[in-house]
C-alpha angles and dihedrals in degrees: 000000000000129000112243117181094209092054092046090052090052092048092051094045090054095049125062093195091056091048091056091045091051093051090046092052092048092052099040096047099027092238131162113242095255092055092044090052091054092047089048090051091054095045100041107022115024123079096019099316125170094267100039095110093048090050093050091051090060091063 
């Protein structure tokens, strides 16, 4: 499965929990949104994460 910024943006915009997690990551680690999105992808989607199925359905 490949990281796609546009798909990740859609996934986050459709999920309030991910929106909160993204903001939290940006604040805690002082990340720009694009880097926080990629980090969120690796922690919550890739390798069987909680939102992997929802991400795949966006393809």
